[in-house]
C-alpha positions, 0 to 999 in steps of 0.5 A, spaced: 010 117 689 010 117 681 014 123 681 019 120 686 020 114 682 021 118 675 026 123 679 030 117 681 030 114 674 032 120 671 038 121 675 040 114 674 039 115 667 044 121 667 049 118 671 049 112 667 049 115 660 056 118 660 059 111 661 054 108 655 056 114 651 064 113 652 063 105 651 059 107 644 065 112 642 070 107 644 067 101 639 066 106 634 073 108 634 076 101 634 071 100 628 074 106 624 081 104 626 080 097 624 077 099 617 083 103 616 088 098 618 085 093 613 083 097 607 087 094 603 083 088 603 076 090 600 072 084 602 074 084 610 073 092 609 066 091 607 065 086 612 067 090 618 064 097 616 058 095 613 
């Protein structure tokens, strides 16, 4: 019983993992783009990139 639950959870995790990774990478990419766009404003740059 425990092994079946463990296998099910591991499969569910592996299925969801790419979605989480894609979401995180999109957030990081947005943050980098925003930082480059607002680089001229040092205070805003510090707030966004800290």
